[in-house]
C-alpha positions as CSV (number, residue, x, y, z in Angstrom):
1,M,8.6,21.4,-2.6
2,K,6.0,18.7,-2.2
3,T,3.2,20.9,-1.0
4,R,2.9,24.5,0.3
5,A,3.2,23.2,3.9
6,L,6.3,21.2,3.2
7,A,7.8,24.0,1.1
8,L,7.6,26.2,4.1
9,L,9.2,23.5,6.3
10,L,12.0,23.1,3.7
11,L,12.6,26.8,3.6
12,S,13.0,26.8,7.4
13,S,15.4,23.8,7.2
14,T,17.4,25.5,4.5
15,L,17.8,28.6,6.7
16,V,19.0,26.4,9.6
17,S,21.4,24.6,7.3
18,A,22.8,27.9,6.1
19,L,23.5,29.0,9.6
20,V,25.1,25.7,10.5
21,A,27.3,25.4,7.4
22,C,30.8,26.6,7.5
23,G,33.7,26.7,5.1
24,D,33.2,25.7,1.4
25,D,31.4,22.8,-0.3
26,D,34.4,21.2,-1.9
27,V,36.2,17.9,-1.4
28,G,35.9,16.4,2.0
29,T,36.0,13.3,4.0
30,A,33.5,12.1,6.6
31,P,34.5,9.3,9.0
32,L,31.7,7.0,9.9
33,V,30.2,8.2,13.2
34,D,27.2,7.4,15.2
35,A,24.4,9.8,14.1
36,G,23.5,10.4,17.8
37,L,19.8,9.7,17.3
38,D,17.3,8.6,19.9
39,S,17.1,4.9,20.3
40,G,13.4,5.3,20.9
41,E,13.0,6.1,17.2
42,R,14.3,2.6,16.3
43,A,11.3,0.4,16.3
44,D,13.2,-2.8,16.9
45,A,16.3,-1.4,18.5
46,G,18.3,-2.4,15.4
47,P,21.6,-0.9,14.2
48,R,22.0,2.7,14.8
49,P,22.4,4.9,11.7
50,Q,25.8,6.3,10.9
51,T,26.8,9.4,9.1
52,F,28.5,8.3,6.0
53,A,29.4,11.5,4.1
54,D,29.0,15.2,4.6
55,I,27.6,16.8,1.4
56,G,27.6,20.4,2.6
57,A,23.9,21.0,1.7
58,S,20.6,19.2,2.1
59,T,20.1,16.4,-0.3
60,E,17.4,14.5,-2.2
61,G,18.3,12.1,-5.1
62,L,21.1,9.5,-5.0
63,A,22.1,6.5,-7.0
64,I,25.0,4.1,-7.1
65,G,26.7,3.1,-10.4
66,R,30.0,2.6,-12.1
67,T,32.5,5.1,-13.4
68,P,34.0,4.6,-16.9
69,A,37.0,3.0,-15.2
70,G,34.6,0.5,-13.6
71,D,34.8,1.8,-10.0
72,S,31.7,1.9,-7.8
73,V,30.5,5.5,-7.1
74,M,27.6,7.2,-5.5
75,Y,26.0,10.3,-7.1
76,V,24.0,12.7,-4.8
77,G,22.0,15.7,-5.7
78,A,22.8,18.6,-3.4
79,R,20.1,21.3,-3.0
80,D,22.6,24.1,-3.6
81,G,22.8,23.2,-7.3
82,R,25.4,20.4,-7.4
83,V,25.6,16.8,-8.2
84,V,28.5,15.2,-6.2
85,R,30.4,11.9,-6.4
86,V,31.0,9.9,-3.2
87,T,33.4,7.0,-3.0
88,P,32.8,3.9,-0.9
89,D,35.0,5.4,1.8
90,G,32.9,8.6,2.0
91,I,35.1,11.0,0.0
92,V,33.0,13.7,-1.6
93,T,33.9,15.6,-4.8
94,D,31.9,18.0,-7.0
95,F,30.8,16.4,-10.3
96,A,28.4,18.7,-12.1
97,E,26.3,21.8,-11.7
98,V,22.5,21.1,-11.9
99,D,19.9,23.5,-10.8
100,A,17.4,22.0,-8.3
101,P,18.5,18.4,-8.7
102,V,16.0,15.8,-7.5
103,G,15.7,12.2,-8.7
104,I,18.9,10.5,-10.0
105,A,19.5,7.2,-11.8
106,V,22.6,5.7,-13.5
107,R,22.6,3.7,-16.7
108,A,24.5,0.4,-16.9
109,S,26.9,2.2,-19.2
110,G,27.6,4.9,-16.6
111,E,25.7,8.0,-17.8
112,V,23.9,9.8,-15.0
113,L,20.3,10.8,-15.3
114,V,19.1,13.7,-13.2
115,C,15.8,15.5,-12.9
116,G,16.6,19.2,-12.6
117,E,15.9,22.6,-14.1
118,D,17.2,24.9,-16.8
119,A,15.9,28.1,-18.4
120,T,12.9,26.3,-19.9
121,G,11.8,24.9,-16.6
122,S,11.8,21.3,-15.3
123,V,13.9,18.9,-17.4
124,L,15.5,15.5,-17.5
125,F,19.3,15.7,-18.0
126,E,21.9,13.1,-18.9
127,L,25.4,13.8,-17.5
128,D,28.5,12.5,-19.1
129,P,30.3,10.3,-16.6
130,M,33.7,11.5,-17.6
131,T,33.1,15.3,-17.8
132,G,29.8,16.0,-16.0
133,G,28.6,17.7,-19.2
134,K,24.9,18.0,-19.5
135,T,22.6,16.9,-22.3
136,V,18.8,17.6,-22.1
137,L,16.8,14.4,-22.8
138,V,13.3,15.7,-22.0
139,A,12.3,19.4,-21.6
140,T,9.2,21.6,-21.8
141,G,8.6,22.9,-25.3
142,P,8.5,21.6,-28.9
143,G,9.3,18.0,-29.0
144,G,8.9,17.7,-25.3
145,V,6.1,17.8,-22.7
146,A,4.7,20.5,-20.4
147,L,6.6,19.3,-17.4
148,G,5.6,20.7,-14.0
149,L,8.1,18.8,-11.9
150,C,10.3,16.0,-13.3
151,N,10.8,14.4,-9.9
152,Y,12.2,10.9,-10.2
153,V,13.7,8.8,-13.0
154,A,14.4,5.1,-13.4
155,V,16.0,2.9,-16.0
156,A,13.7,0.1,-17.2
157,P,14.9,-3.4,-17.9
158,D,14.9,-2.7,-21.6
159,D,17.0,0.4,-21.1
160,S,14.0,2.8,-21.8
161,L,13.4,5.4,-19.2
162,V,10.4,6.1,-16.9
163,F,10.0,9.4,-15.0
164,S,7.4,11.0,-12.8
165,D,6.0,14.5,-13.2
166,S,4.7,15.1,-9.7
167,A,3.1,18.5,-10.3
168,A,1.0,17.2,-13.3
169,N,0.1,13.9,-11.7
170,E,1.7,12.1,-14.7
171,L,4.0,9.2,-15.3
172,Y,6.0,9.0,-18.6
173,R,8.2,6.6,-20.5
174,T,10.7,7.5,-23.2
175,A,13.2,5.6,-25.4
176,A,16.7,5.4,-24.0
177,D,17.7,8.6,-25.9
178,G,14.7,10.5,-24.6
179,S,12.6,10.3,-27.8
180,G,9.1,8.9,-28.1
181,I,7.7,10.4,-25.0
182,T,4.5,8.5,-24.0
183,R,2.2,9.1,-21.0
184,I,1.9,5.9,-19.0
185,T,-0.8,7.2,-16.6
186,D,-2.3,10.3,-15.1
187,A,-4.2,8.3,-12.4
188,I,-1.6,8.5,-9.6
189,Q,-1.7,11.5,-7.3
190,Y,1.7,13.2,-7.1
191,P,3.8,10.3,-8.4
192,N,7.2,10.4,-6.9
193,G,9.7,7.6,-6.3
194,L,10.0,4.6,-8.7
195,A,11.4,1.1,-8.3
196,F,11.3,-2.1,-10.4
197,S,10.8,-5.5,-8.9
198,P,13.8,-7.9,-8.9
199,D,12.4,-9.7,-12.0
200,G,11.7,-6.4,-13.8
201,A,8.1,-7.3,-14.3
202,T,6.6,-4.7,-12.0
203,L,7.1,-1.0,-11.6
204,Y,6.3,0.5,-8.2
205,V,5.3,4.1,-8.0
206,A,5.1,6.2,-4.8
207,S,2.1,8.6,-4.4
208,W,3.5,11.2,-2.1
209,S,0.3,13.1,-1.3
210,G,-1.9,10.0,-1.9
211,S,-0.2,8.0,1.0
212,A,0.0,5.0,-1.3
213,V,2.2,2.8,-3.6
214,F,0.9,1.6,-7.0
215,A,2.1,-1.4,-9.0
216,L,2.2,-1.4,-12.8
217,S,3.0,-4.5,-14.8
218,F,5.9,-4.1,-17.3
219,D,6.4,-6.1,-20.5
220,R,10.0,-5.8,-21.5
221,T,9.2,-7.2,-24.9
222,T,6.9,-4.4,-25.9
223,G,8.0,-1.8,-23.3
224,L,4.4,-1.3,-22.3
225,Y,3.0,-0.8,-18.8
226,G,-0.3,-2.0,-17.4
227,A,-2.8,0.0,-15.4
228,P,-1.8,1.1,-11.9
229,T,-3.1,-1.0,-9.0
230,M,-2.8,0.3,-5.4
231,V,-0.7,-2.2,-3.3
232,V,0.1,0.0,-0.2
233,T,-2.2,2.4,1.5
234,D,-2.3,4.8,4.5
235,I,1.4,5.6,4.7
236,A,2.0,9.3,4.6
237,N,4.5,11.2,2.5
238,I,6.2,8.3,0.6
239,D,9.1,9.9,-1.3
240,G,11.6,7.1,-2.2
241,L,11.2,3.4,-2.9
242,V,13.9,0.8,-2.6
243,T,13.5,-2.8,-3.8
244,L,15.1,-5.6,-1.8
245,S,16.4,-8.9,-3.3
246,D,13.5,-10.9,-1.7
247,G,11.0,-8.7,-3.4
248,E,10.1,-6.6,-0.3
249,L,10.0,-2.8,-0.5
250,L,11.5,-0.1,1.6
251,L,9.4,3.1,1.8
252,V,11.5,6.2,2.5
253,T,9.0,8.7,3.9
254,S,9.3,12.2,5.2
255,G,6.3,11.7,7.5
256,S,6.1,8.1,8.4
257,G,9.7,7.0,8.9
258,L,11.4,4.1,7.2
259,Q,8.9,1.4,6.5
260,R,9.3,-2.1,5.2
261,I,6.5,-3.8,3.2
262,T,6.4,-7.6,3.9
263,P,5.2,-10.2,1.5
264,S,1.7,-10.1,3.1
265,G,1.6,-6.4,2.3
266,A,1.7,-5.3,5.9
267,P,4.0,-2.4,6.8
268,E,6.8,-2.8,9.3
269,L,8.2,0.3,10.9
270,L,12.0,0.1,11.0
271,Y,12.8,3.6,12.1
272,G,10.6,6.5,13.2
273,P,10.0,9.7,11.4
274,R,12.3,11.9,13.5
275,L,15.3,9.7,13.0
276,F,16.6,10.9,9.6
277,M,15.0,14.4,9.7
278,L,12.9,14.4,6.5
279,P,14.5,11.5,4.6
280,A,13.9,11.8,0.9
281,N,15.5,8.9,-1.1
282,G,17.4,5.7,-0.5
283,V,19.6,3.3,-2.3
284,M,21.1,-0.1,-1.3
285,G,24.8,-0.5,-1.7
286,D,26.6,-2.8,-4.1
287,T,29.6,-4.9,-3.2
288,A,31.9,-1.9,-2.7
289,F,29.3,0.1,-0.7
290,G,28.1,-3.0,1.2
291,A,25.1,-5.0,-0.3
292,N,23.2,-4.8,3.0
293,N,23.8,-1.1,3.6
294,L,21.0,1.4,3.0
295,Y,22.0,5.0,2.2
296,L,19.6,7.8,2.8
297,T,19.4,11.5,1.8
298,S,17.6,14.1,3.8
299,L,15.8,17.3,3.0
300,S,17.0,18.9,6.2
301,R,20.4,17.3,6.9
302,M,23.6,17.9,5.0
303,T,24.8,14.4,5.4
304,I,24.1,10.9,3.9
305,E,23.1,8.4,6.6
306,R,23.8,4.7,6.4
307,V,22.1,1.8,8.2
308,T,22.6,-1.9,7.8
309,I,19.6,-4.2,7.2
310,D,19.3,-7.9,7.0
311,T,18.5,-8.2,3.3
312,A,20.6,-7.1,0.3
313,G,19.2,-4.8,-2.4
314,V,18.8,-5.3,-6.1
315,S,21.5,-4.4,-8.6
316,L,20.4,-1.3,-10.6
317,P,19.4,-0.9,-13.3
318,V,17.3,-4.1,-13.0
319,R,17.9,-6.5,-15.8
């Protein structure tokens, strides 16, 4: 998916998953259990990860938001063409059918944004939080852009949207309704995960194949972004970014483990690369899911893993 080499690795992982899977992919519960992983992969012998929920397929995008009734809920993109809902106690239910779901974000009003595919190619969907019905916000073709891979989406502090097209090395913004598509930059190699700083003044962009993270200033008055500046280097395969309340970043990487970027800019390895088996994206919990709990998807596991860290996350979308 990311490169030819990783695509082959993912194909192998998918075949293994298919052999392991049993039964159907419908509603299920997953008690929190120790993930059974080597303590040597924990850089500081910190808390062991726990299996939080069994999705029934490998996963990539995830986000936490509110249902129309006001309940906290997690949305996860399953690589078998589903977006599922997960409750704070780990109960999984199917929510919508989306081909090749990757990045996911949730608006403050509850609508779910998903990077996926339809007959036209790569698209950005909005899912109705009541019905799971799909609306295409951005697509390839007239009125859209020539998307190669809409990979990650985030809601900006002014409710506009920003999304990465990894295959085209481009980063875009749109109005909240998907109109007014504007290229922000094409200077980031394979842009992937996105995260805003706690004050909303900075957008961080992961460069998966560039082994870097870039920072772009954001002006919520004008909705304009500044030029990208490299702020993290030499960390391979950064997929997801998670902002913490103290301004630090968590880097979810498929090749370099779970890394934490300190105020000085120095990386701190929290967990080694084998621990989560190709982790893809992460999200910090809210009050219901635990504000200090980090949830992680995996390109080769069929479960969501959970680990507790010493700092809370930032409420999304950033305001």
